[in-house]
C-alpha positions as CSV (number, residue, x, y, z in Angstrom):
1,M,-65.9,32.7,17.1
2,N,-66.3,36.1,15.2
3,K,-69.1,36.5,13.0
4,K,-67.5,36.3,10.1
5,Q,-65.9,33.0,11.5
6,E,-69.2,31.8,11.8
7,I,-70.5,32.9,8.1
8,E,-67.2,30.9,6.9
9,N,-68.3,28.1,8.7
10,S,-71.7,28.1,7.4
11,I,-70.7,28.2,3.7
12,S,-68.1,25.6,4.3
13,Y,-70.9,23.0,5.6
14,L,-73.2,24.1,2.7
15,T,-70.5,23.3,0.3
16,C,-70.6,20.2,1.8
17,V,-74.1,19.3,1.5
18,I,-74.7,20.9,-1.6
19,N,-71.8,18.2,-3.1
20,V,-73.9,15.3,-1.7
21,L,-77.2,16.7,-2.6
22,K,-75.9,17.1,-6.1
23,T,-75.0,13.4,-6.8
24,K,-78.5,12.4,-5.9
25,I,-80.6,15.2,-7.1
26,N,-82.4,12.9,-10.1
27,Q,-83.3,10.3,-7.4
28,N,-86.5,12.5,-6.0
29,D,-87.9,16.0,-6.1
30,D,-87.3,16.6,-2.4
31,Y,-83.9,16.1,-3.0
32,N,-84.0,18.9,-5.7
33,V,-86.1,21.1,-3.7
34,A,-83.4,21.0,-1.2
35,Y,-81.0,21.2,-3.6
36,N,-81.8,24.3,-4.5
37,R,-82.8,25.7,-1.0
38,L,-79.1,25.7,-0.4
39,L,-77.4,26.9,-3.2
40,I,-80.0,30.1,-2.3
41,K,-79.1,30.0,1.1
42,R,-75.2,29.6,0.4
43,A,-75.5,32.6,-1.9
44,E,-77.7,34.9,0.6
45,L,-74.1,34.1,3.2
46,R,-71.8,35.0,0.3
47,K,-73.9,38.1,0.1
48,K,-73.5,38.8,4.0
49,L,-70.1,37.8,4.2
50,N,-69.1,40.1,1.5
51,Q,-70.7,42.6,3.5
52,T,-69.6,42.4,6.7
53,G,-66.8,44.9,8.1
54,A,-65.0,47.8,5.9
55,G,-65.6,46.3,2.8
56,A,-69.4,46.3,3.1
57,V,-68.6,50.8,2.7
58,I,-66.5,50.2,-0.2
59,S,-69.2,47.8,-1.8
60,L,-72.0,50.3,-1.4
61,F,-69.7,53.1,-2.5
62,K,-69.2,51.1,-5.8
63,D,-72.9,50.0,-6.5
64,N,-73.9,53.7,-5.8
65,L,-71.4,55.0,-8.5
66,K,-72.6,52.6,-11.0
67,C,-75.9,54.7,-11.5
68,F,-74.0,58.3,-12.3
69,K,-72.5,58.9,-15.5
70,F,-68.9,60.6,-15.5
71,G,-67.2,61.9,-18.5
72,N,-68.9,61.9,-22.1
73,S,-69.5,58.8,-22.4
74,K,-71.5,57.6,-25.8
75,E,-73.2,54.7,-24.5
76,K,-77.4,55.3,-24.3
77,L,-78.1,54.8,-20.5
78,I,-81.8,53.1,-19.6
79,C,-82.3,56.2,-18.0
80,D,-81.9,58.5,-21.2
81,Y,-84.5,56.7,-22.9
82,F,-87.3,57.1,-19.7
83,N,-86.1,61.1,-19.6
84,S,-87.0,61.0,-23.8
85,I,-90.6,59.6,-23.5
86,K,-92.7,62.4,-22.7
87,L,-95.3,61.9,-20.5
C-alpha cells in the first residue's frame, strides 16, 4: 500500500468511528472529548492527503500567491493598514 492509500483508509476508518461517536456525544463527556479529537485527527489527515503528490506544489503556490497584490485592485488589504501606520 502506498502512502496515499494508507491516509485514505485512515480517513475512512475515522469517519466510521466518528459516526458511531456522534450518536453518543450527549451521554458522556469522554465521548465528546474523543469525538472532538477524532475530528481534528481526520482534518489533519485530509490536509496531509491534499498535500501529497504533485498537488502539494500547486497548493503551495496558490497559498503564496494570495499574499501578492495584482493589478489595480481597489480592495483594501490588511497590509495597507499597517503600512500607513507610522511607528
